[in-house]
C-alpha positions as CSV (number, residue, x, y, z in Angstrom):
1,M,6.1,10.5,-22.7
2,A,8.5,8.1,-21.0
3,E,8.8,10.4,-18.0
4,N,5.0,10.6,-17.7
5,N,4.7,6.8,-17.8
6,L,7.3,6.6,-15.0
7,F,5.4,9.1,-13.0
8,V,2.2,7.1,-13.3
9,L,4.0,3.9,-12.4
10,G,5.5,5.5,-9.3
11,K,2.1,6.7,-8.2
12,N,0.7,3.1,-8.6
13,L,3.6,1.6,-6.7
14,A,3.1,4.1,-3.9
15,F,-0.7,3.3,-3.8
16,L,0.1,-0.5,-3.6
17,H,2.7,0.1,-0.9
18,N,0.2,2.2,1.3
19,N,-2.5,-0.4,0.7
20,R,-0.1,-3.2,1.9
21,L,0.8,-1.3,5.0
22,F,-2.9,-0.7,5.8
23,L,-3.6,-4.4,5.4
24,I,-0.7,-5.3,7.8
25,Q,-1.9,-2.8,10.4
26,F,-5.5,-4.2,10.1
27,E,-4.2,-7.8,10.6
28,V,-2.2,-6.7,13.7
29,L,-5.3,-4.9,15.1
30,M,-7.5,-7.9,14.6
31,E,-4.9,-10.2,16.3
32,F,-4.6,-7.7,19.2
33,Q,-8.4,-7.4,19.6
34,Y,-9.5,-11.1,19.1
35,G,-6.3,-13.1,19.5
């Protein structure tokens, strides 16, 4: 059970990390296009 919870936590952290990278890329793109 503990291993399963750790696996779910890892998946959630990976999702948040990918989401943050996407937002950073989006900001850079907007600055490049409209800045």
